[in-house]
N, C-alpha and C positions, 0 to 999 in steps of 0.2 A: 694735619688731620689724617687719621688712618683710613685705609680703604674700607668701605662697608663690607662686612663679612656675611655671606649668604650661604645657607645650607640648602642644597638642591637634592630632593628626595624623589626617586623614581626607580621602579623595579626593572625598567628597560634601559640597558646601557646606551642604546642608540638615542633615546630621548635625552639622557644626560649629556651626550656628545652634542646634540643639537642646541640645547640650552647654553652650553659652553661656547659654541660658535656664535650664537646670537649676542651673547654678553661679552665677547672678547673685545678688549680695548676700552671698556667702559669704566675701568678703575675699580672693579669688584674683586674681592678675595672669595673665590668659590670653593666650597667644600661639598663633596658628593657622598650620597648614601644610597645603596641599592635596595633597601628594604626599610619598613617601618621600625623593625627591631634595631637595625644598624643606626638609623637616625636617632632613636631614643638613646642609644649608647653614646653616640657622639654628643648629643645635647647635654647629657648628664655627666660627661667626663669632666673631672676637676680641671679648672683653668680655662675651659672653653667659653667663648662668648660669640653670639651671633646677633646681627642687626635685622635679619629677615630670614624667613623659611619659605621656600618654594616647594610645595608639598603635593605629590600625586595622591589622588583620592583612592583609586582602585589598585590595591596591591595585595598579594597573597599574605596570609599570616596577619600581622599587625597592620591594618589598613590606615589610610590617611585620616579618616575621621577619628579613629582610636588614638593615633598619635596626637592629633589636634586637641582632643579632650585631655590627654595627659599633660600637654604643654600648658593649657589654660588652667589646669588644676594645680600646677606647680608655681608657688609664689616667685621663684627665681627666674621663671621662663615666661610667665603669662603676658608680660609686656611686649614680647617679640611679635611683630606683625607676621601673619601667616597668609600667603597667597595659595589658594587651593586650585590646582590645575586638574581639570577633569573633563571627561566626556559625558558625565552624568549630570544633565542639565534640566531635569524635570523640576517643576516648582517645589515639589516635596523634598527632593534631594538638595536643592539649593537652600531651602528653609532649614533643613537638618544641619547643613554646614554653617549657616549663619548663626543658628542657635548654639553651635559648638564653639563659635568664635572666629570663623573664617569670614572676615569682612571684605576680603579681596578675592576675586575669582578670575580664572583664565580658562577659556574653553579650548579643549584639544580637538583637532590640531590648531595651533596658533602661529601667527606670523611674528617675526622678530620684533617688529615695531610695537605690536600689542604687548609683548612681554616687557620690553624696555619701558613703555609708558606706565604699566601697572606697577612695576618695580620702583620707578621714580616716585610715583604717587604714594606708595606705601612707605618708602624711606622718608619722604617729605613729611608725611603725617607723623611718623615716629620722631623725627627731629623736633617738630613743633611740640609734641608731648613732653620731650625731654627738657626743652627750653621752659615750658610752663612749670615743670617740677622744680627747676632751678629757681625760677621767680618765686614760687611758693616758699621755698626755704629762706629767701631773702626778705620776705615780708611777714614772717611769723609774728603773730599777736598784734598785727597792725590795726585790726578792725574790732578789737575786743569790746569797745563801748558804742559801736554804731547802732542806732535805732532806725535811722532812715538816711539815705544818701542818694545823690544823683551824679552821674558821670557822663562824659561824651567821648566818642572815639571817631577818628576820621580814616585812619589807615589800618591795614591788617596788623601791623606791629602794635598800634594803639590797642586794637581789639584783644590781641593775645595777652598783652601786659595787663590790661584791665581785668580780663578773665582770671588771670593768675592771682591778682590782688584780692578781688572780691570773693574768690573761691575759698579763702581762709575762713569764711563764715560757716561753711558746710561741714557736716560730719565726716565726709570723705573729700578733702580738698582737691586731691589729684583728679578724682573722677568728676567732681563738679567743675573744675577748671576746664576739662575737656569739653563738657557740655556747654558751658558759657562761651567758650572760645568758638565753638561751632556756630552758635546762634549769633554772636556778635560779628564774626567773619561773614556769615551769610547776609547780615544786614549791610555790610560794606560792599561786598562784591555783587551780590544779587540785587539787593534793595537799592543802594545808592548809585552803583556803577552799571547796573543793568546787564550783568553777565549771567545768562540763564544756564540751565543744566547742560543743554546741547552744546552751547558755545564754550563752556568751561571744559567739557570733554574734549572738544576739538583743540583748544589751547593747550590742554595737558598733553595730548598726543603730539602736538608740534613743539612741546617744551617752551611755550611762549606765555604761559599764564601770568607769571610775576611781571614780565615785561608789559603785558597788556594792562594789568592792574595799575602799574606806575603811570602808564600813558593816560589812562582815564582819570586818575586822581588829579592829574595836572590840567585837565580841561576846565575852562572857565565855568561851565555850567555845574561842575561838581565841587568847586572850591569851598562852598559853604555847607555842603551836605555833611551830616553827622549821624552817627548811631548813638542813641541815648539809652542809658541804663539807669533805672531807678530800682533801688533795693530797700526793702522795709521789713520790719518784724510784724507778724500778724498771727496771733493765736497759736504759738508754738511752732511756727514755721517761718522761713525766709521766703519772701516773694520777690522775684526778679521780673521786672517789666522792661522789655527791650523794644525800641521803636526806631525805625529808620525813616529817611526822607523820600523813599521810593514810592511807586504806585501800588505796591503789593504784588502777590503772586498766588498761584493755586497751591497752597501748602498741603492740601489733603493727601495728594499722591506721594508725599515725602515723609509722612508720619510713620509709616511702616516699611519694612524691607520688602521691596518688590523684586521677585526673582529676575525679571527682565533687566533690572538696573544693577544686579549684583555683579555683572561683568564689566561695568563701566569704571573708569578710574576715579569717579567722584559720585556724589549723590546719596551717600550713606549717612552724612553727618547729623541731620535732624533726627532720623530714626534711631541712630546710636545714642544721641543725647536723651531722647525720650525714654529709651529702654534702660540706659545705664546710669544717667546722671541726675534725674529729677524724679520726685514723687508724682508730679503732674506737669504737663506741658500743653498749653492751649494757645492756638493762634486766633487772633481776632480779625474779622473782615476789615479791609480787603487783603490782609496778609502782610502788612508792614509793621505789625505789633504782635509780640508773643509774650505770654505770661507763664513763668515756670516757678515751681516751688520745691523746697527741700526742708526736712525737719531741722529745727535748731539743735545743734550738737550739745551733748552733755557738757556742762561746765561753762557754757557761754553766758556771760552776765545778762 
């Protein structure tokens, strides 16, 4: 497997040097740009490919927000995750960045450990999205005649494969796969295994998240827990009902992007799903069941 390729953009050479030192020895191929204009030239150069962009917000000329908007408007670049590094942390500024597509944030000045954690998180999310896309291609037309179906998932891998399969029903399968995956994974890790937002943040920082998931799945009290997905047609739309075996959680604070959570390595999934993947998304008390809908795509029997 090739080294993840990261474009680091900052108008201060000293900051570029610091990032290089923090990421030294981690197996990344780092490319540097000292302005937004140079970054855009590098990104659009023939044959270039990047797995991640670490982007300074405040730069003269073409600033970080402008570069971000251009990236997200370009079909060949929009899938690249962007980490916005900034000292501009007011709620309005964070919301502006989130609206432009910066779903990962890093506050300046930052420590090396914080940088490493957010990069690992963004690259993990990107890898999962690519795997989902591959699964979508493998299952094309598999659900053409479905009117109603029920499925179960126990592990994170089960959840992601199920999401990729069922997403073929939607008008935008890749986007729907991301949303369903977030909801199903949330049911496994938060619902059935009891890993809350704060604990997941800590495990991400310690790079022990997958290890802890495996440990909890093996516990006797979790052996029979499942996340159940029911999908059905209803009046021109697909309805997805997802329920886990956990006690529920306070979902309300996760339905929208909260500026104070923008700088954490996790906690964006439900808000992203609601915004990008579904026509509607509703949690039912006590929080262990969620109902989401999408329109039935043209040409679906």
